[in-house]
C-alpha positions in Angstrom: -26.3 -20.7 -29.1 -24.0 -20.7 -26.0 -25.7 -19.1 -23.1 -23.8 -17.8 -20.1 -25.6 -16.8 -16.9 -23.9 -14.0 -15.0 -24.6 -12.7 -11.6 -24.5 -8.9 -11.6 -23.5 -7.1 -8.4 -23.5 -3.4 -9.2 -23.1 -2.7 -5.5 -22.6 0.9 -4.4 -21.6 4.3 -5.4 -19.9 4.5 -8.8 -20.7 0.8 -9.4 -24.3 1.7 -10.1 -23.1 4.1 -12.8 -20.4 1.9 -14.3 -22.3 -1.4 -14.4 -25.0 -0.5 -17.0 -22.3 0.8 -19.4 -20.1 -2.3 -18.8 -23.0 -4.5 -19.6 -23.6 -2.6 -22.8 -20.0 -3.1 -23.8 -20.2 -6.8 -23.3 -23.4 -7.1 -25.2 -21.8 -5.2 -28.1 -18.7 -7.5 -27.9 -20.8 -10.7 -28.4 -23.2 -9.2 -30.9 -23.3 -11.4 -34.1 -21.6 -14.3 -32.3 -23.0 -17.6 -31.1 -23.1 -16.3 -27.5 -26.0 -15.1 -25.3 -25.4 -13.4 -22.0 -28.1 -13.7 -19.4 -27.8 -11.2 -16.6 -29.1 -11.9 -13.1 -29.0 -8.7 -11.1 -28.8 -8.9 -7.3 -29.5 -5.8 -5.1 -26.8 -6.8 -2.6 -24.3 -4.3 -1.1 -24.3 -1.5 1.4 -28.0 -0.5 0.9 -28.9 -4.1 1.5 -26.8 -4.1 4.6 -28.5 -1.0 6.0 -31.8 -2.7 5.6 -31.0 -6.3 6.6 -27.8 -6.0 8.7 -25.7 -8.1 6.2 -24.2 -7.4 2.8 -25.8 -10.5 1.2 -28.5 -13.0 2.1 -27.5 -16.2 3.8 -28.0 -18.2 0.6 -26.1 -15.8 -1.6 -23.2 -18.1 -2.3 -25.5 -20.9 -3.3 -27.4 -18.5 -5.6 -24.2 -17.4 -7.3 -22.9 -20.9 -7.6 -25.7 -21.7 -10.0 -24.4 -19.1 -12.4 -21.3 -19.1 -14.7 -19.6 -15.9 -13.6 -20.0 -12.8 -11.3 -19.7 -9.2 -12.5 -18.9 -6.8 -9.7 -19.3 -3.1 -9.7 -18.1 -1.6 -6.4 -18.8 -1.8 -2.7 -18.4 0.8 0.0 -20.6 3.4 1.7 -19.8 6.4 4.0 -22.1 4.9 6.7 -20.8 1.3 6.5 -17.4 0.2 7.7 -15.0 -1.5 5.3 -14.9 -4.5 7.7 -18.6 -5.1 6.8 -18.4 -4.3 3.1 -15.3 -6.4 2.4 -15.6 -9.3 4.8 -19.4 -9.5 4.3 -19.3 -9.7 0.5 -16.0 -9.6 -1.4 -13.8 -11.8 0.7 -16.5 -14.6 1.1 -17.0 -14.7 -2.6 -13.3 -15.0 -3.3 -12.7 -17.7 -0.7 -15.9 -19.7 -1.0 -15.4 -20.0 -4.8 -11.6 -20.5 -4.4 -10.8 -17.6 -6.7 -7.1 -17.9 -5.9 -5.8 -15.9 -8.8 -6.3 -12.2 -8.9 -5.2 -11.3 -12.4 -4.4 -7.6 -12.9 -3.3 -6.6 -16.4 -2.0 -3.0 -16.6 -1.4 -1.4 -20.0 -0.9 2.1 -21.4 -3.9 3.4 -23.3 -3.7 5.8 -26.2 -4.8 9.3 -25.1 -4.2 8.6 -21.4 -0.9 10.1 -20.2 1.1 8.2 -17.6 1.8 9.9 -14.3 5.5 9.1 -14.8 8.0 11.4 -16.5 8.5 10.6 -20.1 5.1 8.9 -20.4 6.6 5.4 -20.8 4.7 2.6 -22.5 3.7 0.1 -19.8 2.5 -3.4 -20.3 2.6 -5.4 -17.0 0.6 -8.4 -15.7 0.4 -8.9 -11.9 -0.6 -12.4 -10.8 -1.6 -12.0 -7.2 -2.4 -14.9 -4.7 -5.9 -14.1 -3.7 -7.1 -16.4 -0.8 -4.4 -16.8 1.7 -1.1 -15.0 2.6 -1.3 -11.8 4.7 -5.1 -11.4 4.4 -5.8 -14.3 6.7 -8.7 -14.3 9.1 -6.6 -16.0 11.8 -5.8 -13.7 14.7 -7.6 -11.6 17.3 -7.3 -9.0 20.0 -6.3 -9.5 23.6 -6.3 -7.3 26.8 -8.8 -4.9 25.2 -9.4 -1.7 27.1 -6.1 -2.0 29.0 -2.6 -0.5 28.4 -1.5 -4.0 27.3 -4.0 -4.3 24.5 -2.6 -6.2 21.5 -3.7 -7.3 18.0 -2.5 -10.5 16.5 -2.6 -11.3 12.7 -1.4 -14.6 11.4 -0.2 -14.8 7.8 -1.0 -18.2 6.1 1.3 -19.4 3.4 0.9 -23.0 2.2 2.9 -25.0 -0.3 -0.3 -25.8 -2.2 -1.2 -22.1 -2.4 2.2 -20.9 -3.5 2.7 -23.7 -6.0 -0.6 -23.1 -7.8 -0.3 -19.3 -8.1 3.2 -19.7 -9.4 2.2 -22.3 -12.0 -0.5 -19.9 -13.2 2.1 -17.0 -13.3 4.5 -19.3 -15.2 1.8 -20.0 -17.8 1.2 -16.3 -18.2 4.9 -15.6 -18.6 5.3 -18.4 -21.2 2.7 -16.7 -23.3 4.5 -13.4 -23.1 8.3 -12.8 -22.8 9.2 -15.7 -20.5 10.3 -13.3 -17.8 8.9 -13.5 -14.3 9.5 -11.3 -11.3 8.7 -12.7 -7.8 7.9 -10.1 -5.2 9.5 -11.0 -1.8 10.7 -9.6 1.5 12.8 -12.5 2.7 15.5 -10.2 4.2 12.9 -8.9 6.8 10.1 -11.5 7.0 12.0 -14.5 8.3 9.6 -17.4 7.9 6.9 -16.9 5.2 9.0 -15.0 2.6 11.9 -17.5 2.4 9.3 -20.2 2.1 7.7 -18.3 -0.7 11.0 -17.9 -2.5 11.9 -21.6 -2.2 8.5 -22.8 -3.6 8.4 -20.3 -6.4 11.9 -21.2 -7.5 11.0 -24.9 -7.4 8.0 -24.5 -9.6 9.8 -22.3 -12.1 12.7 -24.8 -12.3 10.3 -27.6 -13.0 8.5 -25.6 -15.7 11.8 -24.7 -17.5 12.3 -21.9 -20.0 11.4 -19.1 -17.5 13.8 -16.3 -16.5 13.0 -15.7 -12.8 14.0 -12.7 -10.7 13.3 -12.6 -7.0 13.1 -8.9 -6.0 12.5 -7.3 -2.6 9.2 -5.6 -2.5 10.6 -2.1 -1.7 13.1 -2.3 -4.6 10.4 -3.7 -6.9 8.1 -0.8 -6.0 10.8 1.7 -6.9 11.6 -0.2 -10.1 7.9 -0.1 -11.1 8.0 3.6 -10.9 11.5 4.3 -12.4 11.6 1.5 -15.0 8.2 -0.1 -15.6 9.3 -1.3 -19.0 11.8 -3.7 -17.4 8.9 -5.7 -15.8 6.6 -8.0 -17.7 4.9 -10.5 -15.3 4.9 -10.3 -11.5 3.9 -13.1 -9.1 3.1 -11.8 -5.6 1.5 -12.7 -2.3 -1.9 -11.3 -1.4 -0.7 -8.1 0.2 2.3 -7.4 -2.1 0.1 -8.1 -5.2 -2.6 -5.7 -3.9 -0.2 -2.8 -3.5 1.8 -3.4 -6.7 -1.3 -3.7 -8.8 -2.5 -0.3 -7.7 1.0 1.2 -7.9 1.5 0.1 -11.5 -2.0 1.1 -12.5 -1.4 4.5 -11.0 1.7 4.8 -13.1 -0.4 4.3 -16.2 -2.7 7.1 -15.2 -5.3 5.8 -12.7 -6.3 2.5 -11.1 -9.7 3.3 -12.5 -8.6 2.0 -15.9 -7.0 -1.3 -14.7 -9.5 -4.2 -14.7 -9.4 -7.1 -12.2 -10.3 -10.7 -12.5 -10.7 -13.1 -9.5 -10.3 -16.5 -11.1 -10.9 -20.1 -10.2 -8.8 -21.4 -13.2 -10.2 -25.0 -12.9 -13.7 -23.6 -13.4 -15.1 -25.6 -10.5 -16.7 -22.4 -9.3 -17.7 -19.1 -10.9 -15.0 -16.5 -11.3 -15.6 -12.8 -10.6 -14.7 -9.9 -12.9 -14.7 -6.2 -12.2 -15.2 -3.4 -14.6 -13.1 -0.3 -14.1 -14.0 1.8 -11.0 -12.4 4.8 -9.4 -9.9 4.4 -6.5 -10.8 4.1 -2.9 -9.9 6.8 -0.4 -8.4 6.1 2.9 -10.9 5.0 5.5 -10.9 6.2 9.1 -11.0 3.8 12.1 -13.2 0.8 11.9 -16.8 1.5 12.9 -16.6 5.2 12.1 -18.1 6.7 8.9 -15.9 6.6 5.8 -15.3 9.6 3.5 -18.0 10.1 1.0 -17.5 9.9 -2.7 -15.3 6.9 -2.9 -16.1 3.9 -5.0 -15.2 1.1 -2.6 -12.9 -0.7 -5.0 -12.0 -4.1 -3.6 -8.5 -4.6 -2.1 
């Protein structure tokens, strides 16, 4: 029998409610098959942070590295800032395990009405670059406490990163319609986005057989609302993919029914999967309490 060891991070809020049901679903899915799932639950999250001053123990990455996959519920708490919950848990997991693909399939479900007029059938896959791009840790603050205070955030786009996310998106498109939309903003972001466009086009040309459209992010967002049926597979940078995946899921009915997978396709490290959780609410300034009742879904 094939045994798979899975780290379970139920986390906070609705994650504690969703996770037991999600595990029941997976157990039912493998029943009668030559598969056994071994669950290793870890009490990490905001409660752990409030007791220990960190979201996970110092050896958490090593502990999870010894398992085959990670199953994440939700993170976020009204008394803990998003800086701590995300950069203390989710972001380190994604980056330490090089989970460079965030795969976000969005599909209409029978019985769930779309929020769009006409209730269109939607079947879109967003392939989001997950470890670099706009969500870089490079930057800082200067002249704090003065009228000249400034914040600096450096986007990081590498040829290696763009090539591998595009190759993955091409494989997804090849298994579907052969149509691929690349989200860009090369008319306004002068360095990174033209570079993104060039590398995406090179990879698609080398692959052959793929119909590529490069669409400005603002026009693509409008198209996702007005004509989602015209879109099949999207490849996007970290920020654009984050926004588009929630936008398209919201068009289906709720981002709470759109699953997410953080993948290391080469399987050199465990990948992380998320069962459905409810949407986050907007947080106030860093360091202040966040609104209660939100799930803390990962960005």
